[in-house]
C-alpha positions in Angstrom: 83.9 77.2 81.2 87.1 79.1 81.6 89.1 78.1 84.8 89.0 80.7 87.5 92.3 82.2 88.6 93.4 80.8 92.0 94.5 83.7 94.1 96.1 83.3 97.5 95.7 86.2 100.0 98.3 85.6 102.7 97.2 87.3 105.9 93.5 87.4 104.9 92.3 88.1 108.5 94.5 91.2 109.0 93.4 94.7 108.1 95.0 94.7 104.6 94.3 91.1 103.8 90.6 91.4 104.7 90.3 94.5 102.5 91.9 92.6 99.7 89.4 89.8 100.1 86.5 92.2 100.1 87.9 93.7 96.9 88.7 90.4 95.1 85.4 88.8 96.1 83.7 91.2 93.6 85.5 89.5 90.7 83.7 86.5 89.1 87.0 85.2 87.6 88.8 84.6 90.9 88.8 81.6 93.2 90.1 82.9 96.6 92.5 80.8 98.6 93.1 81.6 102.3 94.5 80.0 105.4 94.4 81.0 109.0 97.5 81.1 111.2 96.5 77.8 112.8 96.1 76.2 109.4 99.3 77.5 107.9 102.4 78.9 109.8 104.0 81.2 107.2 107.3 81.2 109.2 107.6 77.4 108.6 109.2 76.8 105.2 108.2 73.2 104.7 104.6 73.9 105.5 104.5 76.9 103.1 106.0 74.7 100.4 103.4 72.0 100.9 100.6 74.5 100.9 101.7 75.9 97.5 102.1 72.5 96.0 98.7 71.3 97.1 96.7 74.4 96.1 97.9 75.1 92.5 98.1 78.9 93.1 98.1 81.3 90.1 98.6 84.7 91.9 99.6 85.8 95.4 98.9 88.9 97.5 101.4 88.8 100.3 99.9 91.0 103.1 100.7 88.8 106.1 103.0 90.5 108.5 103.7 91.1 112.2 102.8 94.7 112.7 102.5 97.3 115.5 103.2 100.8 116.6 106.2 102.5 118.2 105.8 100.7 121.5 105.4 97.3 120.0 108.4 97.8 117.6 110.6 98.9 120.5 109.5 96.1 122.8 109.4 93.1 120.4 112.2 94.0 118.0 113.5 90.4 117.6 110.0 89.1 116.8 109.4 91.8 114.3 112.5 91.2 112.3 112.4 87.4 112.5 108.7 86.8 111.7 108.7 89.3 108.8 111.9 87.9 107.3 110.6 84.4 107.4 107.2 85.2 106.0 108.6 87.1 103.1 111.3 84.5 102.3 109.0 81.5 102.6 106.1 82.8 100.6 108.1 84.4 97.8 110.4 81.4 97.3 107.5 79.0 97.4 105.7 81.0 94.8 108.7 80.8 92.5 109.3 77.1 93.1 105.7 76.4 92.2 105.8 78.6 89.1 103.6 81.4 90.3 104.4 84.2 87.9 102.5 87.1 89.5 102.9 88.2 93.2 102.2 91.4 95.0 104.2 92.1 98.2 103.0 94.6 100.8 105.7 96.7 102.4 105.6 99.9 104.5 106.6 103.5 104.3 109.0 102.9 107.2 111.5 101.4 104.7 112.7 104.9 103.9 115.5 106.8 105.7 114.6 108.8 108.8 115.9 111.9 107.0 115.2 112.2 103.3 113.5 114.3 100.6 109.8 115.2 101.2 107.7 113.9 99.6 109.6 110.7 99.6 110.3 109.2 96.1 110.8 105.5 95.6 114.5 106.1 94.8 115.1 107.2 98.4 115.3 103.5 99.4 118.7 102.6 101.0 120.0 106.2 100.8 120.2 106.8 104.6 119.7 105.6 108.1 116.3 104.2 109.2 114.1 105.5 112.1 115.6 103.5 115.1 112.2 102.8 116.7 111.1 100.5 113.8 114.4 99.6 112.2 114.1 95.8 112.6 110.6 95.8 111.0 111.8 98.1 108.2 114.9 95.9 107.4 112.6 92.9 107.1 110.4 94.7 104.7 113.3 96.0 102.6 114.5 92.3 102.4 111.1 91.4 101.0 111.3 94.1 98.3 114.8 92.9 97.3 113.6 89.3 97.2 110.9 90.2 94.7 113.4 92.3 92.7 115.9 89.5 92.7 113.5 86.8 91.5 112.4 89.2 88.8 115.9 89.8 87.6 117.2 86.2 87.9 114.1 84.2 86.8 111.9 86.7 84.9 109.1 86.7 87.5 106.6 89.5 87.8 106.7 90.1 91.5 105.7 93.6 92.4 106.0 95.5 95.7 103.8 98.3 97.0 104.7 100.7 99.9 101.6 102.1 101.5 101.5 105.2 103.7 100.1 104.8 107.3 97.0 102.7 107.0 93.7 102.7 108.9 90.2 101.2 108.5 88.1 98.2 109.2 89.8 95.3 111.1 92.6 97.5 112.4 94.4 96.5 115.6 92.9 98.5 118.5 95.2 97.2 121.2 95.9 99.9 123.8 99.7 99.5 123.6 100.5 97.7 120.4 98.4 99.6 117.8 99.2 102.4 115.4 98.3 106.0 116.0 94.7 106.2 114.5 93.3 103.1 116.3 95.2 103.8 119.5 93.8 107.4 119.6 90.3 106.3 118.5 90.0 103.8 121.3 91.4 106.2 123.8 88.9 108.9 122.8 86.0 106.4 122.8 86.9 105.1 126.3 87.2 108.7 127.6 83.8 109.6 126.2 82.1 106.5 127.6 83.8 107.0 131.0 83.2 110.7 131.1 86.9 111.5 131.4 88.0 115.2 131.3 91.1 114.7 129.1 92.9 112.4 126.7 96.7 112.1 126.8 98.4 111.8 123.4 101.9 110.5 123.0 104.5 112.9 121.7 104.4 116.6 120.9 101.7 116.5 118.2 104.0 118.1 115.7 104.9 115.1 113.5 103.1 115.0 110.2 101.8 111.8 108.7 100.0 110.6 105.6 97.0 108.3 106.2 95.5 106.0 103.6 92.2 104.1 104.1 92.8 100.3 103.7 90.1 100.0 101.1 91.9 102.5 98.9 95.1 100.4 99.3 93.2 97.2 98.3 91.9 99.0 95.3 95.4 100.2 94.3 96.9 96.6 94.8 94.3 95.0 92.5 94.7 97.8 90.0 98.5 97.4 89.9 98.3 93.7 89.5 96.1 94.2 86.4 98.6 96.5 84.6 100.8 94.8 82.1 104.5 95.0 82.5 105.2 97.6 79.7 102.6 100.0 81.1 103.9 99.3 84.7 107.2 100.8 83.6 105.7 104.0 82.1 107.2 106.5 84.6 110.6 104.9 85.1 113.6 104.2 83.0 113.6 100.7 84.3 111.0 98.7 86.3 110.9 100.1 89.9 111.5 97.6 92.7 108.5 99.1 94.4 105.7 101.6 94.1 104.5 104.1 96.7 100.7 104.1 97.5 99.2 107.0 99.4 97.1 110.1 99.2 99.8 112.7 98.5 98.6 114.8 101.5 99.7 114.8 105.2 98.3 116.0 108.5 99.9 116.8 111.9 99.2 114.4 114.8 97.7 117.4 116.6 95.3 118.0 113.7 94.5 114.2 113.6 93.8 114.2 117.3 91.4 117.1 117.0 89.6 115.5 114.1 89.3 112.2 116.0 87.9 113.9 119.1 85.2 115.4 116.8 84.5 112.1 115.1 84.2 110.2 118.3 82.3 112.9 120.1 84.9 113.5 122.9 84.5 117.0 124.2 87.3 117.1 126.8 90.8 118.4 126.9 93.7 117.1 124.7 97.1 116.8 126.5 100.4 116.0 124.8 103.1 113.9 126.6 106.4 115.1 125.1 108.3 112.5 127.1 107.1 109.9 124.6 108.9 109.5 121.3 107.7 111.4 118.2 109.4 109.2 115.6 110.2 110.8 112.3 108.9 114.4 112.1 107.8 114.3 108.5 106.8 111.4 106.3 104.9 112.1 103.1 105.4 109.9 100.1 105.7 110.9 96.5 102.8 109.1 94.7 103.5 110.5 91.2 104.5 107.1 89.9 101.2 105.4 90.7 99.4 108.6 89.7 101.0 108.3 86.3 99.7 104.7 86.1 96.2 106.1 86.4 95.4 105.5 90.1 94.6 107.9 93.0 93.1 107.6 96.4 89.3 108.2 96.7 88.4 108.1 100.4 88.8 111.5 102.2 90.3 111.2 105.7 87.3 112.5 107.6 85.0 110.1 105.8 87.3 107.2 106.4 87.7 108.0 110.1 84.0 108.2 110.5 83.3 104.9 108.9 86.2 103.3 110.8 84.8 104.6 114.1 81.3 103.3 113.2 82.8 99.8 112.5 84.8 99.9 115.7 81.8 100.7 117.9 79.6 98.1 116.2 82.3 95.3 116.3 84.0 95.9 119.6 81.3 94.7 122.1 83.2 95.8 125.2 83.0 99.4 124.0 79.5 99.5 122.8 77.4 102.4 124.2 
């Protein structure tokens, strides 16, 4: 029998990693390799090196990261830059040292300048100043992109990077302070409904516009991109891009998002906006023409994705069950 490809998903318990596992489990030709944080500290170089040597890995999906919303990025800036730099450096270098030819690195749309063209093309990287509220995280993610690009150039590796828009979905982080906008608002609306509150307070003015991608769409895009051969991967660029945007190509204001979430969760009270809280970048829509040219597009509409995410949240978070 043909040997199954040994695929390591780093960060398999996170939102992105668990979506990748659900996607990859459907393939008969793959043997999945995972490790919990207690089993493998990705910030420890020697442990990561040992893990790669012992497991004879063929491919890597690097989704492990320290992530959070505006509050978390502002509060834990040193943790965000250190942990994410170490994870990227250790895993990418260990992959190279153990002759892993194919790797996919997960970045973030926050790598792009605070002020740039809309929608944001891949070439906008490093053309301006970053959004201050998440600059340490963004710098670490940019370093990961450049690590992949550098190993490709110097050693002929096939290490690809994808930059997803704002993600949401199953296994998201619903912490009341350290989560991103969709899980934070979803939890707030749910609690308000359960407690019979008359209003929900939303951080910021509600004016910023964001693009939201369901995590299952991202997983589908990642596996799709890993399956494209190198010549086809370059089809829409004069040279191989250092990274590829993955998104829906459509955005929505935070106000519109809040109104949609109120409807999805069944909250009938008042929405109040706290303009003393930071808005972050006002507009952030990514140009997804490159991945579109490669034959992939998002499939899950926002309202459908929000409804399924809320259903998962209610069923899995026992402290909030009706």
